[in-house]
N, C-alpha and C positions, 0 to 999 in steps of 0.2 A: 614773032607775035602770032597768037592764034586769031583766026578770023572772028569777026563779030557775030556772024551767023551761027557759028559753033557754040559760042557762049550763050546765045539766046535759046538754042535748042536744049542745052543742058539745064537752064533755069526753068523752062517749061516742064521738063521731065521731073525735076525735084518738087515742083509745085503739085504735080499730079500725085506723087507719092505721099505728100503730107495730107492731102485732102481725102485720099482713099481710106474708108473706115476699116478698123481692125476686124478680122474675120473671127467670129465666135467659134470656140472649140465645142465639140459635142459633150454634153453633160453625162459622162459615163464614169462611174466609180471604178477605182482600180480593182482588178480581179473579177469584175462582173462582165457579163456578156454584152456585147454591143447591141444597141437597139435595132430590132428587126432581125437579129440573128436567131436562128432556130435552135431550141435545146437539143443537146445530144441525146440520141436514143439509148435507153438503158438496155443492156444486153439481157437475154433470157436467163443466162447463168447467174448474173447478179441478182435477178428477181427471185430466183430460187433460194439463194443463200440467206440465212437469218442474220439479224443485226448482231453487233458485238455485245450489246446489253443482254440479249436473250441467251447468247452463248455463255456469258459470265454467270447469269442466274442459274442456268442449267448445271454448270460445273459445280457451283457452290452447293446446290441442292444435292447433287450426287455425293459430294464429299461428306456432307452432314449425315446423309443416310448411311454411308459406309461406316462412319465413326459410331453412330448409334448401334448399328448392327454388331460391330466389334465389342462395344461396351456391354450390350445385352448378352452376348454369347460368352463373355469373359475373356476373350482373346486379348483385348486391350489391357485389362487388369493384369493378366499373366505376363504380358510384355513389360509393363511397368515394374512388376515384381522382379522379373528377370534382370531388368536394367538396374534396379536397386541392389540386387545381389551382386551383380557384376561390379557396381560402383563400390560397394562395401568390400569386396575382395581386393580391389585395387587399393582402397584406403588402408585396409589391414596390412597388405603387403608393403605399403609405404611406411608403416609404423605408427599410424594415427589411430590407434585403438587405446581405450582406457586401460591402463595397467596399474595405476596408483590412485587411490582416493585418500587424500590427507585431510583429517578432521582435527581442528584445534579450537581451543577456547571453551570447551564444554567441561563442566564439573558435575552438575546434577542430572544432566540428560545422558542416559547410557549410550555408548557407542553404537550398540546394535539398533537402538531406536532411531538414531540419526541415519544410520545406514539404510534401514528399511524405508524411512521417509524420502531419502534421496532417490531410491529405486533406479540406480545406475548399475549396469553390468560391466564387469572388467574386461569383457571381450567385444564390446560394442564400439562403433566408430565415435571418436571424440566430437566429430561434427554433428552427429545425430542426437547427442545428449541434449534434452530439453532442460536447460538450467533454470529457466524462469519458473517452470512448473515444479522443479525440485526445490527451489527456494520457497515457493508458496507452501509446499507441504511441510517444510521445516518451520516456517512461521506459525503453523497451526499447532506445534508442540507446546506443551504447558510452559516449560521453562525458557523457551527461546524468545528473547526480546528483539534480536535482529540476526540476520544470517546473510552471508556473502558466499556465493558459489561461483568459482572462476576456473576457466580452462587454462591449463599450463601446457602448451604444446611442447613435445608432440603427444604425450600419453598420460597426463596427470590432471586430476580435478582437485582443487583446493577448496575446503569448506571452512569458513571462520564463523564461529558462533559467539554471540554475546548473550549471556543469560540474565534473566530478571533477578533482582536483589530482594530477598525476603525481608520484610519489615516487622510483621506481627502475625499472630494467630487470631482468627476471628471465628467465633461460634455463630454459624449461620442461623438466623432466627427461624423458628418453626413457622410454617405457612408460606415460606418462600422456597424457591428452587434449591434443593439440597439442604432443606431445613434440618437443623440439629447437627449437621456435619461440622468439622473443624477445618477451616481453610487457611492456607498460607496466603498472605496478601502483600502487595507492594506498598511502598510509602504513599503512592498516589491513591491507594484504596482498591486497586484492581485485584481480583482474585487470581492467584497463580495456579494453585492446585489443591485438591482435597486428598490426594494420594501421597503416601509416604511422608507423613508430617512428623514422625517420631524424632528425627534429628533436629527439629526446630522447637523443641519444648522450652528452650531458654528464652524464646522471643516474648515480647509483651503480648498479653492476651486481652482481646477486645470482646465485648458483649453488647448486643443491642443493634437494632436496625439502623443502618447508615453509619455505624461506628468507624469502619475503616476510612471513610472519606474525611472524617473530622478529627482524627486521632493524632496526627503527626506532631502538631504543636504541643499538645498536652503531654504526650509521651516524652518529648524532648525536655520539657520543663521539669517533669518528675525525675528524669534521669540525672538532672543537675542538682538534685537534693538527695544526698546519700542516705539519710535516715528513712525518708519516705520511700525511695526507690527499693531499698532492701526489704521493705515490708509489703510491697504491692503484690496482690494475687491477680487482680485483673481490673480493667477499666470498663465501666458500664455507662453507656450513653442512655439517658432517660428521656423518652418521648422526643428524641432528636433535638433536645433543647439544651440539656446540661449534663454534667458528668458526676458519677459517683466513683470514688476510689474504694475498692474492696481490698482490705488488707489480709495478709495470710493467716491472721488469727481470727478472721471473721468479722472484724470491725468495719463498718461502712462509714466512709467520710463523704458528706454531701457538700458539693461545691456549687457556688452560684452560677448563673448563666453568664454574668459579666464579672470582670475583675478577678477571675479565678486564680490568676498568677500570684496575686498577693496572698490568697488563702493557702496556697501551697507553701509559701514562706512561713505563714502562721502555723501550719501543721508541723513543719520541720521544727519550729521553736517549741511547740507543745510536746513533741516526742522527745527531743534532746534535753531541753531545759526544765520541763515540768513533769516529765515521766508519765504523761497522761495514759499511755498504753499499759502501764503497770497497774492501773486501777481496773475495776471490773466494768469496763465500758463496752457497750455493744454498738453505739452509734455516736458519731461526732458531726454536729451540724454547723457548718461554717458559712451559712447563707446570710446571717444577720450582720449588719454593719456595726453593731454595738456590743453583741454578746456572742459567746460560744455556748452551744447547747449540747448536753451530753445525755444520752439515754443509757441507763445502766442495764446490766443483764438481768437483774431481778425486777425490772420494770420501773424502777425509780428514775427520776429526772433531776438533773443539776444544770446550772448555767453559770457562766463566768463572764464578767464584764471585760471587754477588751482593754488592755492597758493596765488591768488590776489583777493579773493572774496570780493565784496563790498555790 
């Protein structure tokens, strides 16, 4: 057994440790100098050296000045030109030059016109060809409705043309741009061209301001009536409101603004069943709902009640 005195001394030592307050550590942040420590002296060499920011700004300014000098003297441009020539040579040696230009889908646009609009050389790099600009030039041609220009590696350009469809001939009214000229127009009324219209003499002929925009339905209706269609010289839009049918013997047929479809049926009946054009008639007025009115070539007038034709 241990002596009692030894146990007592150990108890007193433990009590002293518990009562003793914890010692505070100095409040110093990591990486900072201890309080009271003297700052390190900066060397004379470090004081002479400029900061990194100043060095970077100086180098950037020098590079910009050098590039401007090269650009002004033309050295940079000649260098780029040399690089382009070298690149073109490599591309040509690899076989990526335009050797074939295939054009299809065109009927009314001459091959030479399309070729000139493309502006592509058969010895240039296929990568350098500006196909977007070439397509834009094709779309500016009179007959071209749409165009597709595609690279076919390694050495071909394929051009596919969709041309506009001619619908009628229109006499451009005097006082407008191109007044008096004859234009080929599309079904939607847009003008295609005023050049080379001779092959289209068989198309329906339109007269009057705004006629192309409003003619499609009337032309279709007349073409479904054989007797009327065979005698039509041209369609005339009057005051942008209603139509006259001018026949090939000079007879003018006046149609109403509304319900003109039924009046074409009536005209077909008058021509086939009543032989009205065999008479000396200069004008047939179909605008009345109850009568037909005829103006004779000698100036006389006649009328006929509808439903009681003789």
